[in-house]
Kinemage of the C-alpha trace (Angstrom):
@kinemage 1
@onewidth
@group {chain A} dominant
@subgroup {mainchain}
@vectorlist {calphas} color= white
{ca met a 1} P 111.828 96.111 107.076
{ca ile a 2} L 111.074 98.672 109.814
{ca leu a 3} L 109.975 101.282 107.252
{ca arg a 4} L 107.690 98.754 105.559
{ca thr a 5} L 106.163 97.894 108.935
{ca leu a 6} L 105.607 101.546 109.865
{ca leu a 7} L 103.908 102.202 106.527
{ca gly a 8} L 101.941 98.969 106.537
{ca ile a 9} L 100.357 99.358 109.981
{ca pro a 10} L 98.275 102.477 109.147
{ca phe a 11} L 97.499 101.039 105.708
{ca ile a 12} L 96.028 97.901 107.284
{ca leu a 13} L 94.718 99.101 110.642
{ca phe a 14} L 93.517 102.643 109.940
{ca met a 15} L 92.891 103.542 106.303
{ca pro a 16} L 90.182 100.936 105.462
{ca gly a 17} L 88.077 101.938 108.457
{ca tyr a 18} L 88.723 105.658 108.038
{ca thr a 19} L 87.683 105.722 104.382
{ca leu a 20} L 84.566 103.685 105.174
{ca ile a 21} L 83.631 106.160 107.931
{ca ala a 22} L 84.298 109.033 105.514
{ca ala a 23} L 81.948 107.447 102.977
{ca leu a 24} L 79.207 106.761 105.538
{ca phe a 25} L 79.459 110.047 107.428
{ca pro a 26} L 80.568 112.818 105.042
{ca gly a 27} L 79.297 115.663 107.236
{ca lys a 28} L 81.488 117.265 109.875
{ca asp a 29} L 78.651 117.148 112.405
{ca asp a 30} L 77.955 113.447 111.868
{ca leu a 31} L 80.845 112.340 114.104
{ca asp a 32} L 83.501 114.156 116.067
{ca ser a 33} L 87.201 113.622 115.421
{ca ile a 34} L 87.790 111.238 118.318
{ca glu a 35} L 84.889 109.018 117.281
{ca arg a 36} L 86.189 108.928 113.707
{ca ile a 37} L 89.652 107.858 114.869
{ca ala a 38} L 88.325 105.183 117.213
{ca leu a 39} L 85.876 103.773 114.665
{ca ser a 40} L 88.588 103.833 111.988
{ca phe a 41} L 90.740 101.426 113.983
{ca gly a 42} L 87.801 99.251 115.020
{ca leu a 43} L 86.309 98.936 111.536
{ca ser a 44} L 89.719 98.313 109.948
{ca ile a 45} L 90.208 95.322 112.246
{ca ala a 46} L 86.853 94.002 110.989
{ca ile a 47} L 87.231 94.893 107.288
{ca val a 48} L 90.679 93.426 106.578
{ca pro a 49} L 89.833 89.869 107.786
{ca leu a 50} L 86.604 89.998 105.745
{ca ile a 51} L 88.609 90.908 102.640
{ca gly a 52} L 90.968 88.013 103.391
{ca leu a 53} L 87.991 85.677 103.848
{ca gly a 54} L 86.626 86.734 100.469
{ca leu a 55} L 89.992 86.169 98.783
{ca asn a 56} L 90.101 82.672 100.268
{ca phe a 57} L 87.215 81.699 97.973
{ca thr a 58} L 88.875 83.073 94.840
{ca pro a 59} L 91.624 81.567 92.670
{ca phe a 60} L 94.020 84.231 93.979
{ca gly a 61} L 93.980 82.975 97.579
{ca ile a 62} L 95.298 84.754 100.660
{ca arg a 63} L 98.627 85.997 99.346
{ca leu a 64} L 100.493 89.275 99.704
{ca ile a 65} L 99.816 90.827 96.281
{ca pro a 66} L 96.069 89.970 96.135
{ca ile a 67} L 95.605 91.262 99.695
{ca leu a 68} L 97.418 94.543 98.979
{ca phe a 69} L 95.492 94.989 95.732
{ca ser a 70} L 92.109 94.249 97.348
{ca ile a 71} L 92.682 96.584 100.301
{ca ser a 72} L 93.922 99.312 97.944
{ca val a 73} L 90.814 98.956 95.745
{ca phe a 74} L 88.594 99.119 98.843
{ca ile a 75} L 90.330 102.264 100.132
{ca leu a 76} L 90.192 103.994 96.741
{ca gly a 77} L 86.545 103.012 96.282
{ca met a 78} L 85.561 104.415 99.672
{ca cys a 79} L 87.560 107.586 98.956
{ca leu a 80} L 85.615 108.128 95.720
{ca ile a 81} L 82.271 107.575 97.464
{ca ala a 82} L 83.254 109.957 100.269
{ca tyr a 83} L 84.411 112.556 97.741
{ca phe a 84} L 81.165 112.547 95.751
{ca arg a 85} L 79.016 112.513 98.901
{ca arg a 86} L 80.874 115.548 100.271
{ca leu a 87} L 80.400 117.387 96.977
{ca lys a 88} L 76.632 117.208 97.542
{ca leu a 89} L 76.959 118.954 100.921
{ca pro a 90} L 77.425 122.683 101.472
{ca glu a 91} L 81.115 123.503 101.834
{ca asn a 92} L 80.753 124.517 105.470
{ca glu a 93} L 78.997 121.229 106.354
{ca ala a 94} L 81.370 118.770 104.656
{ca tyr a 95} L 83.970 117.116 106.856
{ca thr a 96} L 87.518 118.035 105.938
{ca val a 97} L 90.856 117.277 107.540
{ca thr a 98} L 93.238 120.196 107.906
{ca phe a 99} L 96.332 118.891 109.634
{ca pro a 100} L 97.394 122.191 111.270
{ca asn a 101} L 93.951 122.411 112.933
{ca phe a 102} L 93.503 118.706 113.588
{ca ile a 103} L 94.984 118.622 117.105
{ca pro a 104} L 93.241 121.887 118.165
{ca arg a 105} L 89.974 120.422 116.870
{ca ile a 106} L 90.407 117.347 119.070
{ca lys a 107} L 91.205 119.567 122.061
{ca glu a 108} L 88.113 121.646 121.344
{ca thr a 109} L 85.993 118.516 121.160
{ca ile a 110} L 87.326 117.326 124.504
{ca asn a 111} L 86.855 120.745 126.148
{ca thr a 112} L 83.181 120.930 125.130
{ca glu a 113} L 82.396 117.489 126.546
{ca ser a 114} L 81.230 116.673 130.042
{ca arg a 115} L 83.712 115.453 132.648
{ca leu a 116} L 82.699 111.820 132.131
{ca asp a 117} L 82.929 112.137 128.343
{ca lys a 118} L 86.377 113.725 128.697
{ca leu a 119} L 87.563 110.833 130.833
{ca leu a 120} L 86.192 108.288 128.351
{ca ser a 121} L 87.795 110.156 125.438
{ca ile a 122} L 91.182 110.221 127.169
{ca ile a 123} L 90.918 106.499 127.973
{ca leu a 124} L 89.995 105.805 124.347
{ca ile a 125} L 92.949 107.775 122.998
{ca leu a 126} L 95.377 106.080 125.402
{ca ser a 127} L 93.954 102.674 124.449
{ca ile a 128} L 94.468 103.382 120.754
{ca val a 129} L 98.038 104.592 121.310
{ca ala a 130} L 98.844 101.574 123.505
{ca ser a 131} L 97.338 99.171 120.953
{ca val a 132} L 99.411 100.661 118.124
{ca ile a 133} L 102.620 100.518 120.193
{ca ile a 134} L 101.980 96.891 121.185
{ca leu a 135} L 101.190 95.960 117.586
{ca ile a 136} L 104.380 97.574 116.305
{ca tyr a 137} L 106.378 95.743 118.966
{ca val a 138} L 104.780 92.380 118.059
{ca val a 139} L 105.406 92.895 114.337
{ca ile a 140} L 108.984 94.125 114.690
{ca thr a 141} L 109.986 91.555 117.320
{ca pro a 142} L 109.990 88.142 115.606
{ca lys a 143} L 108.377 85.335 117.523
{ca gln a 144} L 110.791 82.502 118.216
{ca gly a 145} L 109.497 79.278 116.760
{ca glu a 146} L 110.565 75.677 117.172
{ca lys a 147} L 114.315 75.138 117.389
{ca tyr a 148} L 115.669 72.441 115.094
{ca ser a 149} L 118.249 71.649 112.429
{ca glu a 150} L 117.593 70.163 109.011
{ca phe a 151} L 119.947 67.403 107.897
{ca tyr a 152} L 119.719 65.707 104.514
{ca ile a 153} L 121.689 63.820 101.889
{ca leu a 154} L 121.214 63.973 98.125
{ca gly a 155} L 122.271 61.737 95.288
{ca asn a 156} L 124.839 62.709 92.682
{ca gly a 157} L 122.150 64.499 90.676
{ca gly a 158} L 121.437 66.840 93.571
{ca lys a 159} L 118.073 65.204 94.272
{ca ala a 160} L 116.734 62.876 96.938
{ca asp a 161} L 117.115 59.817 94.707
{ca asn a 162} L 119.687 57.832 92.735
{ca tyr a 163} L 121.839 57.273 95.791
{ca pro a 164} L 124.939 55.145 95.095
{ca thr a 165} L 124.318 51.709 96.575
{ca his a 166} L 127.137 49.834 94.821
{ca leu a 167} L 130.569 51.060 95.904
{ca glu a 168} L 134.071 49.910 95.033
{ca tyr a 169} L 136.557 49.009 97.712
{ca gly a 170} L 139.388 51.564 97.919
{ca asn a 171} L 137.782 53.974 95.422
{ca asn a 172} L 136.381 57.388 96.272
{ca ser a 173} L 132.603 57.750 96.443
{ca ser a 174} L 130.561 60.803 97.300
{ca leu a 175} L 127.171 62.184 98.262
{ca ile a 176} L 125.839 65.695 98.787
{ca ala a 177} L 125.100 66.523 102.432
{ca gly a 178} L 123.190 69.553 103.668
{ca ile a 179} L 122.476 71.243 106.999
{ca val a 180} L 120.062 74.111 107.707
{ca asn a 181} L 120.251 75.889 111.065
{ca his a 182} L 116.892 76.856 112.629
{ca glu a 183} L 118.237 76.945 116.195
{ca tyr a 184} L 118.065 80.770 116.603
{ca ile a 185} L 121.756 80.759 117.608
{ca thr a 186} L 125.086 80.042 115.947
{ca val a 187} L 125.763 76.296 116.179
{ca asn a 188} L 128.922 74.177 115.805
{ca tyr a 189} L 128.212 70.971 113.911
{ca thr a 190} L 130.259 67.842 113.342
{ca leu a 191} L 129.405 65.519 110.460
{ca arg a 192} L 130.768 61.981 110.403
{ca val a 193} L 130.516 59.330 107.721
{ca leu a 194} L 130.744 55.743 108.992
{ca leu a 195} L 130.678 52.364 107.285
{ca glu a 196} L 129.839 49.623 109.755
{ca asn a 197} L 131.027 51.889 112.620
{ca asn a 198} L 134.332 52.671 110.887
{ca thr a 199} L 134.822 56.418 110.368
{ca leu a 200} L 135.454 57.289 106.711
{ca asn a 201} L 135.221 61.083 106.911
{ca ser a 202} L 134.628 63.815 109.446
{ca lys a 203} L 133.878 67.505 108.995
{ca his a 204} L 133.450 70.381 111.460
{ca leu a 205} L 131.533 73.537 110.559
{ca gln a 206} L 129.795 76.507 112.162
{ca leu a 207} L 126.451 77.861 110.973
{ca glu a 208} L 124.562 80.988 111.953
{ca his a 209} L 120.799 80.963 112.445
{ca asn a 210} L 118.871 80.553 109.161
{ca ser a 211} L 122.073 79.634 107.324
{ca thr a 212} L 122.411 76.670 104.968
{ca trp a 213} L 125.450 74.551 104.275
{ca glu a 214} L 125.516 72.092 101.368
{ca glu a 215} L 128.610 70.341 100.120
{ca arg a 216} L 129.767 67.135 98.450
{ca ile a 217} L 131.208 64.685 100.962
{ca phe a 218} L 133.815 62.155 99.810
{ca phe a 219} L 134.531 58.831 101.464
{ca thr a 220} L 136.493 55.699 100.600
{ca pro a 221} L 135.066 52.261 101.550
{ca glu a 222} L 137.643 50.148 103.383
{ca leu a 223} L 135.468 47.116 103.905
{ca lys a 224} L 133.929 44.632 101.446
{ca gly a 225} L 130.507 43.085 101.878
{ca thr a 226} L 126.802 43.254 101.116
{ca asn a 227} L 124.094 45.151 102.939
{ca leu a 228} L 126.622 47.272 104.793
{ca lys a 229} L 125.311 50.245 106.779
{ca leu a 230} L 126.664 53.570 105.539
{ca glu a 231} L 125.806 56.186 108.197
{ca phe a 232} L 125.810 59.966 108.153
{ca leu a 233} L 125.806 61.239 111.724
{ca leu a 234} L 125.367 64.863 112.733
{ca tyr a 235} L 126.545 66.041 116.159
{ca lys a 236} L 125.872 69.435 117.732
{ca glu a 237} L 128.145 71.512 119.975
{ca asn a 238} L 130.735 68.707 120.347
{ca asn a 239} L 128.242 66.463 122.108
{ca phe a 240} L 129.349 63.048 120.836
{ca thr a 241} L 127.330 60.983 123.326
{ca ala a 242} L 124.611 60.432 120.709
{ca pro a 243} L 124.081 61.886 117.241
{ca tyr a 244} L 121.703 64.843 117.003
{ca arg a 245} L 120.533 63.675 113.555
{ca asp a 246} L 121.350 60.473 111.682
{ca leu a 247} L 120.798 59.164 108.169
{ca his a 248} L 121.908 55.907 106.592
{ca leu a 249} L 122.042 53.912 103.375
{ca trp a 250} L 122.463 50.170 102.792
{ca val a 251} L 125.289 49.610 100.298
{ca asn a 252} L 127.249 46.800 98.676
{ca val a 253} L 131.029 47.121 98.485
{ca thr a 254} L 132.925 44.983 95.984
């Protein structure tokens, strides 16, 4: 996850703008290194949303694979344009990146600038570095959303239908119950099955965040009648004052 984030950030926030700048300004005297870096970040922030907007009007939609494919095609296309434009320039005029000389070139650019330009360049570089660090922190640190727990019951077919509504007195019946923890902490749950306020079954379980529990729950009706209320009550952290979630069915017991 961290490696994917570290590789994805320059792919999204630097490469689209950099390749566009390379295609528009193939000469080394067109822009200095600091301007290229700054414009690369700025244009990338503008290009990627525009690509997403275009995908929104296609059958592919804004999804991971179409976005990656579209950005990759854009980067490769700009690289080809930049390559052919640089071929038309004399070798000593075409902009090239040599990594061993890249930092000295930036230092040379700063040293030849006026005092005000140096200050602005330093502020620009610090702003870019701070923006990248903040972005990495935001991406790596997940934002905590709404805290809640899912609670559901399913019929014997494992779907939200065909619930048993006709039960036999003294005979086992069952339903499938499920809980999904979205509380961002480990939670202790208690599940109770009641028929007209008479407890038929009780189960205690512990779930970690983003964990799902699903199991068949058995219960035996000990009361005859029609339109009886069969309740499934979920309590959290041994707080039995009131159920945290509740579901019910109306059943006939013969």
